[in-house]
C-alpha positions as CSV (number, residue, x, y, z in Angstrom):
1,M,90.8,67.7,115.2
2,L,91.6,71.2,114.2
3,H,95.9,71.6,114.6
4,I,98.0,74.7,114.3
5,F,101.2,74.2,113.2
6,I,104.2,76.9,113.7
7,D,107.5,77.6,111.7
8,A,108.7,77.8,115.0
9,D,112.4,79.1,114.5
10,G,112.3,83.1,115.3
11,C,108.5,83.2,115.4
12,P,107.3,85.9,117.6
13,V,104.0,84.8,118.5
14,K,104.1,81.8,119.9
15,Q,102.7,82.5,123.3
16,E,100.0,83.8,121.4
17,V,99.4,80.6,119.6
18,Y,99.2,79.1,123.1
19,R,96.6,81.3,124.1
20,V,94.0,81.1,121.5
21,A,94.8,77.3,121.2
22,R,94.1,76.7,124.9
23,R,91.2,79.2,125.2
24,H,89.6,76.5,121.6
25,G,91.3,73.0,122.7
26,L,93.4,73.1,119.7
27,R,96.9,71.0,119.2
28,V,99.8,72.9,118.6
29,T,102.9,71.2,117.1
30,L,105.8,73.8,116.9
31,V,108.4,72.4,114.2
32,A,111.8,73.9,114.6
33,N,115.7,73.5,113.5
34,A,117.0,73.4,117.0
35,V,115.5,72.6,120.6
36,M,113.7,75.5,122.2
37,S,111.2,75.8,124.8
38,A,107.6,74.8,124.9
39,P,104.8,74.9,127.6
40,R,104.8,71.1,129.1
41,A,101.2,70.6,128.1
42,D,99.6,67.2,126.0
43,W,98.4,69.5,123.6
44,I,101.8,71.0,122.3
45,E,104.7,69.4,120.7
46,L,107.9,70.6,119.6
47,I,109.2,68.2,116.7
48,V,113.2,69.2,115.9
49,V,114.3,68.2,112.2
50,C,117.7,68.4,110.8
51,D,119.6,71.7,110.5
52,D,118.7,71.8,106.8
53,P,116.9,74.9,106.0
54,D,114.5,73.4,104.3
55,A,113.6,70.6,106.8
56,A,110.7,72.6,109.0
57,D,109.1,73.9,106.0
58,N,109.2,70.3,104.6
59,W,108.0,68.5,108.0
60,I,105.3,70.8,108.3
61,A,103.9,70.6,104.3
62,E,103.9,66.7,104.6
63,H,101.9,66.8,108.0
64,V,99.2,69.7,107.4
65,G,95.7,69.1,106.3
66,R,92.1,70.5,105.6
67,N,91.1,73.6,108.0
68,D,94.8,73.7,109.8
69,I,96.2,76.6,110.5
70,V,100.1,77.1,109.7
71,I,102.1,80.5,111.2
72,S,105.1,81.3,109.1
73,A,106.3,84.0,107.0
74,D,107.7,81.6,103.9
75,I,105.9,82.4,101.2
76,P,106.5,78.7,99.4
77,L,105.4,77.1,102.5
78,A,102.1,78.9,102.2
79,S,101.4,78.2,99.1
80,R,102.4,74.5,99.8
81,C,99.6,74.3,102.7
82,L,97.5,76.1,100.7
83,E,97.3,73.7,98.0
84,K,96.3,71.1,101.0
85,E,93.4,73.6,101.7
86,A,95.0,74.6,105.0
87,R,95.1,78.3,106.2
88,V,98.0,80.2,106.5
89,L,99.0,83.3,108.7
90,R,101.8,85.7,108.7
91,P,103.1,86.3,112.3
92,N,101.8,90.3,111.7
93,G,98.6,88.8,111.0
94,R,98.5,88.6,107.1
95,E,96.7,85.6,105.4
96,F,98.2,84.0,102.9
97,R,95.2,83.5,100.3
98,E,95.1,81.6,97.3
99,S,93.9,83.8,94.8
100,T,97.4,86.3,95.9
101,I,100.0,83.6,96.7
102,G,101.0,83.1,92.7
103,D,101.9,86.8,92.9
104,A,103.7,86.7,96.4
105,L,105.8,83.9,94.5
106,A,106.4,86.0,91.9
107,R,107.7,88.9,93.8
108,R,109.8,86.9,96.5
109,E,111.5,85.4,93.3
110,I,112.3,89.1,91.5
111,L,113.8,90.1,95.1
112,S,115.7,86.7,95.2
113,H,116.9,87.7,91.4
114,L,117.9,91.3,92.5
115,R,119.7,90.1,95.6
116,D,121.7,87.5,93.4
117,Q,122.8,90.7,91.4
118,G,124.2,92.5,94.3
119,V,121.0,94.8,94.5
120,M,119.9,95.9,98.2
121,T,116.0,95.2,98.4
122,G,115.4,95.6,102.0
123,G,114.1,93.3,104.4
124,P,110.8,93.1,106.3
125,P,109.7,95.7,108.7
126,P,110.5,95.7,112.5
127,F,107.7,93.2,114.4
128,A,105.6,95.8,116.0
129,K,103.0,96.2,118.9
130,Q,100.2,96.4,116.4
131,D,101.4,93.3,114.5
132,R,100.6,91.5,117.4
133,S,97.1,92.7,118.2
134,R,96.3,92.0,114.4
135,F,97.7,88.3,114.7
136,L,95.5,87.8,117.9
137,Q,93.0,88.8,116.0
138,A,93.2,87.1,112.6
139,L,94.1,83.7,114.4
140,E,90.8,84.0,116.0
141,R,89.1,84.6,113.0
142,V,90.9,81.9,111.3
143,V,90.1,79.4,113.9
144,Q,86.7,80.3,113.9
145,A,86.1,79.6,110.1
146,C,88.1,76.1,110.3
147,L,85.9,75.1,113.5
148,K,83.2,76.2,111.3
149,D,84.1,74.3,108.0
150,A,85.2,71.2,110.1
151,R,81.9,71.0,111.7
152,N,79.9,71.6,107.9
153,D,82.3,68.5,106.9
154,R,81.5,66.2,109.5
155,A,77.4,67.5,108.9
156,S,77.6,66.4,105.0
């Protein structure tokens, strides 16, 4: 069954994920470093991992599989999930892809190095209303594609 994993600490689109998952009958797992509120439903699970900064990412990467969907802005996590043939969406609706993840990892390394050298590199732009709309459209598109792939896998 198709599964959506949310890198939940600070994710601004959890409500949108719940809405789409409910409509399609999908399971949702939130993975976080601290207890948080989540709707009480048998298709939603909250996993609280230790306070290690990589614990949530490691948990998701260990449990994700082909045609699962991961919601995260974390580039190294996205890379690990793509290797397992999962789909990865940023909260702003942009999808990480196998063809571009190498560039994203390299850019992240360069910016990290610059920050280590004291250069101010800025951060992501503020989350905007159009990001939420773009996310909903992208999530629906990705869910449809994953459901189609899962049907094709079963037919093979």
